[in-house]
TIFI-889589 format. One record per residue: residue in one letter; x negated, y negated, z of N, C-alpha, C, O, CB in turn. Coordinates in steps of 0.001 Angstrom, whole numbers, plus 500000, padded with zeros to 6 digits. Last residue first. Glycine has a CB too. Example, Ala and Ser with C-alpha at 12.3 -4.5 7.8 and 13.67 -1.06 7.14 Angstrom:
% residues 2
s487150502250507080486330501060507140487100499970507870486591498862508039485916500598505725 a486810505690507800487700504500507800486800503300507800485764503319508465488692504473509046 
This chain:
% residues 398
a538196827459691554538983826441692268539364825287691348540026824344691781538198825906693476 a536500829140690320537919829350690043538786828257690651539964828132690317538358830703690567 g534076828374691298534306828229689868535764828359689505536228827779688523533510829243689111 a534387829087693935534240827665693616534504827418692134535076826396691756532832827168693996 d534458831867693695535636831156694192535575829673693836536589829073693478535760831326695710 d531862832365692734533030832792691956534269832004692372535032831534691528533277834305692133 l530356831330694843530241830728693511531422831109692628531926830284691865528931831156692842 l531149833077696908531404831639697017531362830978695642532225830165695312530379830977697955 s530209835524695899531635835337696191531985833855696236532993833430695672532010836009697525 e527460835061695765528203835314694525529704835108694731530390834583693855527934836744694019 a526913834773698499526638833663697578527429833833696281527998832872695761525125833574697271 t527603837343699368528354836184699853528151834983698935529100834262698628527931835831701289 h525680838924698071527104839119697784527929837899698210528840837478697497527621840379698498 e523346837894699279523531837800697829525008837941697463525529837177696650522698838879697106 g523766838589701944523648837186701565523868836970700081524493835994699668522297836657701958 s523720841381701699524937840706702144524916839234701756525921838692701296525107840848703658 v521045841730701079522056842061700064523381841388700412524080840887699532522244843601699951 l520035840985703571519670840205702387520655840467701247521050839544700535518231840541701939 c521124843018705124521530841633705384521171840725704209521918839801703887520869841114706672 m519795845236704083521251845146703941521741843716704177522667843257703508521944846108704920 p517089844684704804517498844774703390519001844604703204519441843915702284517067846111702806 v517425844588707732516978843431706951517367843555705478517934842608704933515464843268707073 g520428845963709184519078846107708645518706844926707771519572844324707137518957847397707850 i523892846839708704522741846552709555521421846763708820521310847626707949522783847422710799 g525896845995705829525710846385707215524381845986707810523813844946707475525866847831707336 p526815845015703335526756846463703539526476846888704979526779848025705341525709847039702655 t529670843742705220529046844753704363527817844184703668527765842978703427530051845273703322 t529190842262708509529979842523707317529253843559706456528308844190706928530233841211706520 y527314842074710493528677842470710864529507842857709645530417843680709741529366841339711618 s524875841162709483525010842583709804526414843014710199526690844213710239524080842926710903 g525554838676706890524807839279707989525272840682708317525976841315707531524915838424709210 t528131836177706446527085837058705942526351837646707139526505837173708265526100836295704990 f531213834643705559530325835257706545529275836093705826529511836637704748531126836129707551 y532953831555704849532377832843704467531442833332705573530955832558706397531617832731703115 l535664829456704190534710829926705196534266831336704824535089832201704524535336829897706630 g537558829039702323536338828250702190535282828606703216534147828133703142536662826797702299 p540366829466704429539813829462703071538611828524702951538641827382703410540890829054702064 s540818831117707065540265829779706861539603829726705488538392829923705388539245829412707986 a541724833684707078542483832701707860542021831272707626542737830323707947542379833022709326 s540034835326705790541415835333705310542259834275706013543383833998705594542035836712705514 s536760834652704825537756834526705880539146834501705262539404833746704324537510833254706727 r534764837005703214535649835854703029536622835798704203537244836807704534536418835940701666 r533643839317704199532768838143704083533559836874703779533080835774704055531721838370702994 p535439841229706750535158840759705389534229839554705365534051838864706369536449840411704685 p534334843789709047534951842481708796534535841931707430533402842144706998534566841482709908 r534648847191707825533887846142708499534563844796708220535300844680707241532389846131708022 l536094848823706235536522848745707626535649847808708455535878847645709654536516850123708241 l534926849019703764536082848129703902536519847938705351537239846988705659537237848668703101 a531983850169705294532575849667704043533746848727704328533585847745705053533047850843703161 t532714851219708624531909851342707417532705850803706233533925850952706165531486852819707175 q533830851861711072533237850533710881532280850559709693531184849999709746532496850069712165 r534577854426711389535644853422711420535125852001711246535902851047711270536403853522712718 l532111855694711442532987855924710294534083854867710222534480854454709133533609857323710367 t529671853243712563530533854405712762531440854550711546531529853644710718531373854271714075 h527318851469712819527788852085711581528551853371711880528124854458711492526607852373710639 a528066848757715095527484850059714785528081850608713496529202850263713123527708851048715944 l527641845300714592528569846424714686527869847720714297527164847774713290529799846190713790 g524509844129715851525855843852715349526774845035715565526703845701716597525812843493713870 l521919844240716978522116844559715568523490844206715013523622844000713806521878845997715363 a521669843917719651520528843482718846520822843543717356520082842977716552519315844332719161 t524191842619721798523762843609720811522604843048719989522568841859719673524942844014719887 g525206840998723801523757841133723704523310842216722745522182842697722842523191841409725045 a527876840681723591527419841741724494525909841944724429525389842937724938528122843045724164 r527242838979720627528269839540721505527710840727722283527145841656721705529507839969720689 s524795836517720575525131837878720175526124838488721158525884838513722365523862838745720084 n523638834052720537525083834150720777525619835519720378526749835652719908525828833056720006 y520897834120720477521592834335719209523118834355719347523818834645718377521130835628718598 r520072833540723094519397832914721958520219832995720679520239832052719889518049833563721735 d521860834984724781521632833548724961521051832891723712521486831810723317520702833315726137 a521859837667723825523114836938724031522882835431724059523627834679723430523784837386725333 f519152838275723763519933838403722530521237837609722648521665836959721694520234839895722225 e518587837843726484517996836966725469518735837066724138518927836058723458516520837310725269 s520020839903727721520414838517727980519810837555726967520438836555726617520001838108729383 v518669842242726741520090841990726478520439840511726627521085839933725752520958842825727422 a515310841059726099516299842114726329517714841584726114517923840606725397516157842686727753 f511897840830726112513100840298725460514143841390725569513893842530725176512838839879723941 t508750839845727547509848840790727339511058840059726768511215838848726921510220841502728665 e505258839605727135506553838934727114507623839987726873507425840913726087506603837815726019 e501839839221727804503040840038727937504283839155727895504345838104728533503001840855729245 f498349839640727567499530838855727191500740839768727276500687840932726879499385838239725747 v496657841468728573496240840066728683497352839114728241497293837916728517494980839820727844 i496390844614730034497324843653729434496840842221729670496636841806730811498749843840730015 r495052846662731194494394845992730063495249844892729443494866844304728431494041847008729000 d496215848332732988495123847488733495494458846669732397493421846048732628494080848347734183 r498238849661731438498572848860732611497466847935733093497761846839733570498954849755733714 l498109851408729356497971849984729043497924849110730291497597847927730198499114849538728160 d496967854420728482497360853675729678497062852196729449495903851792729359496615854207730949 v497824856880726417497340855495726350497873854737727562499067854451727660497785854797725012 g499008859328726287497637859284726781497035857893726756495849857734727046496783860203725978 t501633859585725644500705859302724542499246859343724977498346859386724138501013857946723944 n503005860227727992503359860916726748502416860653725584502398861425724626504728860525726345 d501961858721730123502165860164730281502325860872728942501839861990728769503385860427731146 a501941856094729095500693856735729522500844858253729575499962858986729126500260856201730898 i504688855726728659503741855622727540502440856337727891501901857094727083503461854135727187 d505629855962731283506050856941730282505111856925729080504773857978728539507492856664729832 e504509853702732456504124855026732949504467856101731922503695857037731712504821855330734290 l505848851742731013504389851818730929503880853175731415502934853729730853503747850689731749 l508519852319731837508113852449730443506597852570730307506114853419729557508613851257729639 l508533851840734610508928853152734089508390853351732680507867854417732356510461853302734099 e507806849138734654506924850135735257507239851530734737506332852313734456507045850103736780 r510046848041733341508690847831732819507751848907733353506993849512732595508166846422733198 y512085848654735069512019849361733793510666849182733126510194850076732422513120848879732865 r511518846969737225511562848419737429511396849153736108510668850142736021512881848830738100 r511750844495735963510466844892736562510416846402736745509402847038736458510248844182737921 r514447844574735232513417844529734197512050844921734753511280845607734080513348843134733579 t515699844561737725515905845685736808514803845730735762514285846801735443517279845584736125 a514849842064738680514492843283739414514623844512738514513768845397738534515382843442740666 e516000840276736809514547840401736934514130841689737636513162842332737230513990839212737684 d518783841838735048518189840879735976516706841188736156516219842228735712518921840907737342 d520539842866733054519074842958732934518407841874733783517581841101733297518632842826731447 a523392844810732540522757843801733390521247843969733284520731845080733410523235843923734880 l524452845478729182523845845923730437523325844725731228522872843740730644522700846925730164 d525478844836726699526189844339727888525643844882729202526300844761730236527644844686727786 p524549847804724886524865846379724973525579846078726284526198846951726890525731845937723776 a522091850189725946523497849839725735523678848327725740523025847634726520524386850484726815 v518947850190724162519752850282725385521181849860725060521440849249724023519154849392726530 p515938851283722706517365850987722506518125851171723822517964852181724507517970851903721397 v512895849858723253513767850890723811515212850507723508515679849486724013513539851060725354 l509877849191721874511304848918721701512095850111722228511980851225721717511651848635720200 a506786847567722341507610848745722607509067848337722497509456847268722967507303849356724014 f504075846307720365505313846134721125505999847478721283505820848393720480506256845120720432 l500698845024720165501722846054720034503006845629720728503019844721721560501226847382720609 n497429844441719330498743843804719385499781844907719227499743845652718247498904842691718271 s494231844619720886495307845228720103496617844498720367496873844010721468495450846732720437 h490803843443720641492115843525721272493110844211720326492855844357719130492619842112721665 g488481842940719299488381843663720559489699843809721295489723844247722445487409842985721442 e489496839848717953488566840972717919488471841618719301488394840937720324487169840511717441 p493026839138718325491606838776718357490729840028718330491184841126718649491291837934719611 a495581840070715963494998840200717305493538839768717251492867840001716246495123841667717837 v496362839823713366497399839633714386496878839821715808497651839739716762498539840594714141 d494547840364711378494751838958711728495734838750712873495927837617713314495231838208710528 g494438843000710611493422842516711542493623841095712006492947840649712933492096842626710922 d496890845206710247496637843791709967495674843229711012496055843009712162497968842980709953 t497016847818711179497084847560709741496592846166709389495952845968708356498505847741709245 k496814847750713874496199848893713198496099848650711699495223849195711027496998850171713471 s498354845626714645496914845373714525496169846572713942495009846438713551496329845019715887 p500906846631715008500581846011713719499089845748713539498608845655712409501336844715713572 v502169849093716443500845848489716627500425847852715304499668848459714548499786849556717102 c505072849986718116504534849425716881503213848730717190503140847887718084505543848433716225 l507063852556719333505875851741719575505328851273718230505143852076717315504792852538720376 y510287853333720469509425853077719313508272852190719750508470851197720450510222852413718146 y511883855923722459511486854560722120510479854535720981509909855554720590510904853865723337 a514106857389724685513479857533723373513102856116722946513919855202723060514446858247722311 p513869857764728292514132857021727059513432857572725820512339858135725890513727855607727248 d515484858865730683514408859507729915514472858940728502515057859556727611514544861093729911 d517350857013731579516463857660732547515246858274731859514129858216732373517224858738733326 p518344853889730257518007855297730010517015855849731037515985855237731323517429855454728607 w520768852069731987519379852060731535518915853506731403519073854284732345518460851258732523 a524052852748730689523097852656731795521705852551731195521491852901730035523208853892732764 p527284853654729705526193852682729607525351852589730878525864852381731977526753851325729283 e528285856347728532528207855913729928527043854931730053525946855315730457528024857139730903 e528303856120725638529378856735726411529402856288727867530451855890728373529252858228726351 f526142854821724338527485854739723775528603855239724687529749854820724526527523855503722517 i523790855021725968524032853853725115525517853727724796526096852653724960523213853951723810 q523808857381727268523659856190728105523710854896727284523677853801727847522345856260728875 e523930859098725100525093859008725990525023857752726848526046857128727127525186860253726887 f521351858777724126522471858268723334523743858154724178524536857230723995522723859177722125 h519951860051726229519710858634725933520878858055725139521348856959725444518385858455725148 g520929862673726072521161861879727271520965860398727033521712859575727561520254862333728371 d519947863623723650521382863365723785521681862474724988522571861625724936522146864682723912 w517364864383723338517627862941723345519107862610723486519484861439723446517094862315722079 d515238866577724518516693866456724387517037864971724480517006864380725559517453867295725497 t512573865733724417512984866968723739514491866989723515514960867376722445512554868200724554 p512246862197723765512409863330724680512893864557723910513546864430722874513402862980725818 l509926860602721694511284861129721784511336862258722799510544863196722706511774861619720408 v508319857975720447508243858857721608509671859311721900510517858513722301507586858134722863 l506776857098717462508045857344718138507811858315719282507179859356719104509110857898717152 t504774854647716010504808855839716856506171855926717519506664854944718074503671855810717922 h503063853015713501504400853406713959504287854684714787503762855690714309505372853610712751 h500290852794713536501095851582713346502519851840713839503112850996714511501102851144711843 e499491855106716239499436854637714861500205853321714752500707852799715748500017855704713886 l497557855903719092498769855302718538498518854845717107497474854272716798499239854118719407 p495516857201720520495774857613719137497040857004718537497559857539717557495871859106719070 e494064853937720553494073855287719986494709856251720992494465856132722193492625855748719614 v493995851258721052495093852034721646495206853400720970496300853948720833496433851264721526 d491151849226722057492039849873721092493080850717721824493043850866723046491230850748720104 g490897846136724043490487847424723510491469848007722511492474847387722161490291848386724624 e493488844520725867492064844667725573491787846065725037492358847049725506491211844392726832 v496641843589724403495820844358725341494364844379724900494054844270723714496350845791725469 g499709842079724367498358841954723849497451842639724856497483842307726041497949840447723614 l503096843046723838501861843129724606500635842804723762500537843199722600501718844509725205 y506494842919724442505434842484723533504138842378724325504083841706725356505790841117722852 m509145844936724804507973844500725549506862844198724545506350845100723882507522845582726591 l512630845008724794511407844830724017510298844320724917510491843386725695511636843861722842 y515461846748724859514468846224725789513158846207725018512637847255724636514368847092727126 a518423846031723023517071846584723113516328845955724276516538844793724625516297846360721801 s521676847221722141520762846116722388519372846741722464519175847868722011521134845311723715 p523319849214719596522557849000720825521947847609720916521735846926719913521468850028720932 a526452848087718154525141848721718068524360848440719346524703847525720095524361848219716825 y529767848506719383528611847668719068527334848498719033527168849465719776528476846532720089 t532924849058718361531742849774718847530513848990718409530253848831717216531695851254718306 r535740846998719412534705847421718463533617848241719161533415848137720371534079846195717773 s537551845955721187537728847354720795536642847864719853536624849050719527539067847527720143 e537004843283721478536784844154722634536799845623722227536133846447722854537847843897723707 w537877842320719051536436842349719310536102843218720516535032843825720566535907840933719529 y540671842639719421539967843296718313538480843422718628537895844496718489540169842513716996 e541190840963721573541367842409721738540645843182720641540076844245720890542857842768721736 a540893838408720538539887838908721486539972840421721646538954841088721832540058838234722850 d541780838655717011541930838162718378540878838807719286540084839640718848543359838451718909 y540782837515713756540911838563714763541067837942716143540558836854716414539693839508714730 q540628835260712214541217836463711616541554837508712668542491838289712503540266837060710585 r541417831942713183540694833186713458541409834358712795542637834440712810540567833424714985 e542755829608713119541896829899711970541035831145712194540053831371711487541003828703711674 h544091829208715460544913829487714282544078829781713036544628830163712003545832828317714009 e542019828575717302542686829876717356543451830205716080543464831360715653543629829918718529 p539116827088715756540372826992716505541158828292716349540977829021715374541220825777716020 l535796828480716007537004828196715230538208827983716141538313828624717187537287829337714246 l533789829149717780533595827977716922534850827572716156534953826432715703532485828244715947 e534479831435719277533952830253719958533905828997719089533975827887719616532581830546720462 q535478833490717686536063833265719004535641831948719650536369831405720482535697834393719907 e534031833389715218535492833428715262536057832996716616537011832220716673535974834822714936 t531334833266716026531886832269715109533402832218715232533989831141715337531480832580713657 h531171835570717647530938834238718225531548833159717337532204832243717832529423833979718412 a531577837574715747532531837415716850532393836039717489533395835413717835532321838513717909 y529280837173714123530639837046713565531661836788714673532503835899714556531024838322712778 d526485835244714783527249836403715222528720836202714830529325835184715168527100836619716765 a525817833322711774525803833529713224526562834814713545527205835397712672526431832309713975 d526100832721709248525259833893709494525067834083710992524256834902711426523888833748708785 s528672831298707470528151831557708810527347832850708830527843833920708479529297831628709830 v529181828787705224528754830185705326528135830372706702527180829681707058527736830572704183 v531636826596704044530764826953705162530454828444705073531351829262704873531426826597706539 y532234823944701694532311825349702091531366825563703269530416824805703462531953826303700897 d531989821215701791533061821789700982533317823239701381534457823701701405532715821702699485 a531351819391704806530990820429703839532208820878703056533320820919703582530347821627704546 e529771817158707007530929817415706153530509818405705067529435818270704480531483816085705524 f528615817297710293528299817525708886529601817800708144530432818584708602527289818710708712 e527739815436713212528740816055712349528224816193710923527503815335710414530034815242712364 g524841816238715295525899815392714768526862816169713892526816817398713832525308814248713988 a523145818061716314522530817011715491523574816080714884523244815229714057521692817637714378 a524715819891717517523893819065718399523208817942717639522741816976718244522853819921719103 s527745819712715516526513820333715991525779819384716922526168818228717093525611820734714812 d530631820458713659530043819720714778528808820464715272528822821685715427531074819535715933 v531686820231710480530888821104711340530239820236712412529403819385712111529805821897710516 t534564820107708668533705819314709539533008820286710480533653821062711184534522818222710335 f535344820970705261535108821309706661534342820193707362533584819445706745534339822632706773 g537940820331702775536617820754703226536559821010704721537581821238705368535597819718702858 g540497819543702075539408819278701145538037819685701625537049819412700944539383817860700828 t541534819103705295541967818994703909540776818657703022540130817623703193543074817928703761 r539370821138707376540210819972707118540609819953705647540069820716704847539474818661707505 n538414823282709716538843823292708324539823822137708124540946822154708630539495824667707936 l535676823036711830537066822637711615537367822587710127536660821929709365537352821268712268 i533652824476714130533883824434712686535364824157712470536212824950712878533442825777711983 e531364823636716745532742823761716253532754823694714732531978822958714121533648822652716851 t528676823725717373529631823853718473531073824010718003531923824466718768529529822654719372 v525445824731716461526798824406716000527778824676717139527718825720717787527181825237714725 e522363823373717468523385824394717677524753823896717222525166822785717554523435824807719153 a519692822640716141520963821911716132522101822915716254522731823268715257521117821050714834 d517147823487715356517386823040716735518656822207716831518688821188717522516191822229717252 t517109822268711907516887823260712964517114822633714338517254821417714467515458823845712871 v518113822046708724518246821318709988518141822360711095518997823238711205519614820505710071 y516875821962705450517037822739706677517131821811707876516321820897708026515872823728706854 d518083821714702209517601820943703358517889821752704619519023822182704833518280819522703427 v517248823151699083517900823319700385517247822400701416516022822310701494517824824797700853 g516173823221696509516800821993696990517517822101698317518318821229698653517747821521695993 l514737825357695732516078825243695156516847824039695698518024823854695387516864826511695425 e512489825158697266512329824997695817513679824793695128513764824146694084511616826220695221 e513652825791699711513174824423699480512984824153697994513279823059697513511858824179700227 g514131828543699313515230827613699521514828826172699244515575825422698616515747827734700929 l511503829502699138512395829623697988513560828640698113513932827984697140512922831068697860 e510647828940701757509978828316700613510860828360699369510954827378698632508640829010700332 v512354830611703221512386829158703425511783828444702217512342827467701720511623828767704717 c511511833113702291512900832688702071513030831171702217513728830524701437513849833401703063 a508876833090703224509121833168701783510545832727701449510767832048700447508877834599701272 d509276833070705984508612831927705346508874831911703840509068830848703250507098831966705617 v510419835627706296511190834427706628510597833209705913511323832418705312511214834196708166 v508209837140705570509452837282704804510338836056705032510928835517704096510207838586705208 s506386836455707519506083836060706147507307836203705243507437835474704260504927836897705600 r507363837634709797507503836184709673507235835728708234507795834728707785506544835469710645 m506620840265709712507951839921709213508141838420709056508982837977708273509010840470710140 g503038840108708840504220840474709604505524839978709002505543839359707938504094839956710983 n500871839666707255501120838700708330502446838939709048502922838072709781501099837297707772 e502379841448704622501175840792705139501563839690706115502459838888705848500322840213703982 p504797843875705501504503842602704827503274841942705448503150841887706672505720841646704906 y504516847299705076504298846230706053503998844937705303503036844892704536503134846587707037 y506724850019704227505732848996703900505681847917704978506656847662705684506043848367702539 v507314853392703686507507852284704619506372851285704408505200851661704409507551852787706108 g508850855292700974507750854825701808508116853619702655509091852919702383506571854490700950 l510426856858699314510094855492698900508946854909699713508156854120699195511314854598699026 n510445859385700678510180859279699242509754857882698804508824857737698011511402859685698474 f510819859103703471509916860121702945509522859890701490508386860171701106510549861469703078 d512522856798703875511334857068704695510333857977703989509145857664703917511745857695706013 v514531856988701885513747855755702045512440856059702774511371855628702340514559854680702820 h515528859520702408514920859244701099514046857997701183512952857958700619516012859064700009 s516563859048704918515437859979704796514751859816703447513532859956703348515911861432704976 m518718857410704433517542856815705069516330857740704996515193857270705009517847856477706524 i520745858986703519519971858257702510518719857632703111517761857351702391520831857174701862 n522213859844705561521043860673705261520196860010704183519058860418703950521473862089704812 y524478858346705795523214857680706103522020858626706091520937858266706552523306857015707445 l526667859961705382526184859153704265524781858613704520523992858441703591527141858001704001 a527556860928707769526478861667707112525924860938705894524832861257705423526970863035706700 p528165858277710139528555859091708980527348859724708294526265859140708244529326858240707975 t527512858599713594527130857944712347527498858832711163527181860021711170525618857622712336 n527861859895715967528890858918715588528581858182714288529294857252713914529064857911716694 n525814861656716578527186862173716666528255861142716324529443861459716379527437862696718048 p523416860210716324523700861308715397525152861772715417525672862230714400522813862468715712 a524296856718716656523786857960717222524123859083716247525025858928715423524390858237718647 g523361853390715483524249854505715761523547855655716447522363855579716776524874854986714496 g521892851311714367522829851017715438523760852148715782524842851913716319523623849846715084 l519950851798712690521229851487712057522296851226713109523452850955712786521667852628711130 f517956852567714292517785851253713678518989850874712814519048849770712270516510851229712837 v518828855099714937518740854105716010518672852704715413519255851764715953517504854370716908 l518451856510712626519817856093712956519827855048714057520723854205714111520654857296713378 s515887857415712426516149856079711882517570855602712169517873854424711982515905856072710383 y515894860059713336515482858997714262515848857606713755516094856705714557513986859071714502 q516512862233711738517616861390712209517183860181713034518023859358713398518550862214713019 t514420863858711089515287863438709984516418862514710425517201862057709593515872864650709308 i513261864324713557512461863674712520513346863133711407513063862075710843511434864652711944 q515325865732714856514948864390715307514181863640714222514425862455713994514101864474716585 r515308868127713463516520867294713429516197865866713869516735864905713317517624867897714336 l512828869040714187513064868698712783514325867855712635514394866973711779513178869970711929 k513285869518716902512268868539716498512486868096715052512345866916714731510853869131716665 p515228871572716957515581870209717397514564869153716978514938868008716723515728870180718898 h515685873728714192514780873286715255515092871841715656515208870974714790513304873412714798 d517409874064712051517782874613713353516952874008714477517451873800715583517624876127713350 f518588872257709240517514872517710196518067873027711526519048872504712054516687871248710423 y520867872082707601519544872271707001518504872764708008517647873583707676519072870971706380 d523070871680709117523206872634708014521860872943707362521722873942706656524175872091706966 a522337869627710783522318870987711336522491872049710254522101873199710452523414871142712384 v522908867394709281521505867803709396521395869230709923520473869961709560520738866839710317 y525732867338709673525151867440708334523714867965708398523349868875707654525184866072707630 d526100866985712401526572868217711761525915868421710402525583869546710028528095868187711603 d524828864435712702524496865585713547524855866894712856524025867797712738525222865487714896 m526205862731711006524830863102710689524410864344711458523713865206710922523880861946710997 t529629863810710518528570863100711237527192863572710775527041864664710228528720863304712756 g531590863536707452531254864100708755530145863304709415529763862241708926530842865564708617 l531685862451704992532545861838705993532320862424707379532801861878708372533993861998705600 l530398863423702776529592862732703779530427862015704826529950861085705477528686861748703109 q531982864427700837531103865377701525530452864749702755530010865454703663530023865887700569 l533081862108699857533923862970700683533098864001701443533458864403702550534960863672699821 g530943861084698306531417860378699493532219861269700421532060861198701640532250859197699090 v530790862957696229529656862773697134530129862136698427529769862583699516528558861909696478 p533321862581695036532947863890695587531765863809696542531735864511697554532618864848694464 a533189859750694272534030860222695372533646861596695906533639861784697123535450860256694928 a531900858889692053531088859034693261531864859662694410531272860063695412530554857688693689 r533974858718690266532883859654689970532046859921691217531546861028691418531989859104688840 m535438856723691542536021858064691399534944859103691100534988860223691610537082858073690284 v533715854579691263534038855066692604534590856479692525534250857333693345535049854132693298 d533765854298688499532497854611689164532738855160690566532057856086691006531604853362689232 l536460853626688042535931854899687548534636855291688241534419856465688540535703854824686055 d538377852368690775537363852132689756536796853484689325536663854390690148536231851186690288 v539438850963693288540153851704692241539363851504690958539638850602690167541663851217692082 w538061849264694842537713850674694991538478851553694006538205852749693898537985851133696415 d539135846812694512537805847020693936537376848482694001536446848895693307536783846154694654 r541434846815696000541566847065694562540214847299693886540148847908692818542274845897693897 l540454846114698518540898847486698280540975847790696791540625848889696360542258847727698933 r537482844075698302538932844253698389539304845686698038538560846382697347539664843264697456 p534710844013697983535292843432699191536783843677699372537305843508700474535051841981699192 r532290845382696768533688845833696709534420845318697947534720846089698858533777847402696618 d529412844924694842530253844366695899531700844821695709532269844667694628530167842819695908 t526759846986694392528044846607693804528976846158694921529286846925695832528670847789692997 y524763847637696157524510846542695222525776846095694496525859844956694036523463846959694210 v526447849577697579525607848570698236525381847385697308525760846259697629524254849180698665 f527961851308695997528548850791697229527707849732697936528220849047698822528790851915698161 n526688852171693648528141852022693660528706851308694880529806850758694819528762853353693563 e523902852161694067524460851651692813525940851308692946526399850290692428524265852671691701 m523616853276696606523077851946696320523734851345695085524079850163695065521558852013696126 a524911855798696347525360854806697328524885853408696974525661852455697033524869855178698718 v523461857111694310524903856902694172525366855772695088526120854895694667525675858200694490 e520889857094695433521122856455694132522603856162693921522966855099693417520597857345692995 y521347858533697832520829857160697853521164856438696548521660855312696561519301857159698086 h522113861049696910523064860247697677522644858778697702523486857885697605523186860787699110 t519677861807695701520904861690694906521927860806695613522531859926695000521506863081694636 e518027861837697975517729860930696856518966860717695984519267859593695580516567861488696001 s519208863872699463519174862507699998518909861488698898519495860406698891518106862388701088 t518599866049697866519998865651698026520090864218698536520943863447698097520727866607698989 d515835866052698237516384865931696881517841865465696937518262864605696164516280867284696127 l515724866418701007515255865155700434515743864965699001516034863842698591513733865095700471 y516811869027701267517409867896701986517009866570701338517853865696701140516982867912703470 e515024870544699768516432870465699362517107869248699992517870868536699341517184871755699757 e512704870126701293512735869746699879514177869587699396514510868623698705511996870795699020 l513513871214703763513176869791703658513249869326702210513791868259701924511773869522704229 a513796873887703081514981873143703530514737871643703431515634870886703061515351873527704980 d511158874495702549512118874530701440513392873764701804513988873087700966512463875991701069 g510200874204705194509673873383704110510614873332702926510851872266702358508330873903703669 g511553876162706670511801874747706943511315873835705837511935872808705559511146874355708229 g511117878829706552511866878235705449512138876759705629512868876159704840513156878950705276 p511032878932710023510859879709708790511739879143707681512950878996707847511195881200709030 q509931876028711611511116876823711280510845877619710012510460877029709002512371875917711104 y507527874800712089508545874748713137509710875692712882510397876108713815509062873345713275 a506064875182709802505454875568711075506476875600712208506310876343713175504322874609711427 d507624874059707832507492875518707865506951875991709209507322877057709699506576875998706734 f507136871392708389508477871911708643508474873442708664509227874055709420509460871394707577 l504407871291707596504811870953708961506174871557709290506348872164710347504849869428709148 e504533871916704876503828872821705788504236872566707238504393873506708018502306872660705633 h505951869665703999506477871007703736505851872000704715506549872822705308506196871436702263 m504177867658704677505459867728705383506120869092705186506769869610706094506399866611704897 e502127868173702850501864868246704293503163868408705075503239869198706016501115866987704771 e503553867671700498503008869007700740502710869205702224502998870259702790501733869230699906 r504159864958700700505249865931700734504739867342701016505409868122701693506013865910699415 d502834862479702482502374863611701685503414864729701779503537865375702820500969864106702167 d503325860465704203504005860384702907503554861489701958503855861444700765503755859024702267 t503804861951707516503071861212706493503891861144705209504994861683705128501699861865706223 v503951862331710881504817862285709703504144861387708675503934860201708926506263861764710060 a502469864353713156502197863205712297503081863309711065502974864264710296500687863135711901 v503536865267716452503445865540715019503160864239714283503556863161714726504750866201714489 s503268866786719629502992865610718806502880866021717350502213867005717031501700864900719269 d504656867692722769504425868034721374504234866765720557504944865780720758505592868867720814 g503049866367725752504140866899724973503723867193723549502574866970723168505293865946724984 
């Protein structure tokens, strides 16, 4: 199939887009300049600035930003079509929506800001992988006096006079305040008594959830040229895959997927003479993923990788582990096995996402991908900052 290299060289990208569409390079420049403007407005006014209540939106900065926001209430699909005719160019500028938990036809055009992140700011790899980010957070917490209790599943959160009792596998904990970074729906429906829930079961049933994922972690003998650190394999028409995620849930017949080879960048993640990689296929939440289904899909995916990249991994695998819908549900209590939380649809953006302060149980707070700003590691870290500030403000006012 057709193969393109997306780099951080704007001149190269200009030429690439011109090769697919007359004037495509100029369209890319205009698109990225506009994306940068939208990014700066969105980050300053709606991401880093916390606006948890309706009255917080009655603000001069919001009014100044409103013309930009109103332009972006349509879908990414329609917005990108105003710049690019060629389907390949539309895919290049929209593929990151998968990692926001949406599809081009249900994600607000606001998220064109991701193109500024990809093309202008760049994509970085933390030394020793994402685990180093977790380790850094743990180290910072310990320096600030945090005590960590692990392997202690929480089974109940009770709001009592003057504080909370948190029941867990490690015993009871008394707390003045509770912050939950667990799955929001799980916390509300499974850990809280009914009278302390903000939402009922019908609310959670009616939400649009971001995709789950079929993940295949592999250690293989030899190299995996021509795969790069990041490789996307996209069918010419990817609408069918999105339909099988959001409209008619099924295992994708012709999947769009992501291949990551960290050993291309980091020599410490694989023994000499071997490669470390994983494949990620977005799939609908709540799909059945029994062993027979997973075996069938494993074969389909390995064959697809060989056919579309020229890299046949099947006879070289020395380590293999899979992770899919049931693991997300079992390990993380993730509703419907979603890998990301609530999708970023127009009806689930900003104030329309669940709040970080519980309105039914004062002193209970939420953080993570279900609340604002939303999905993704950076957004979840920002969410944690906003929640911490909210708690400190409330505690100071108490």
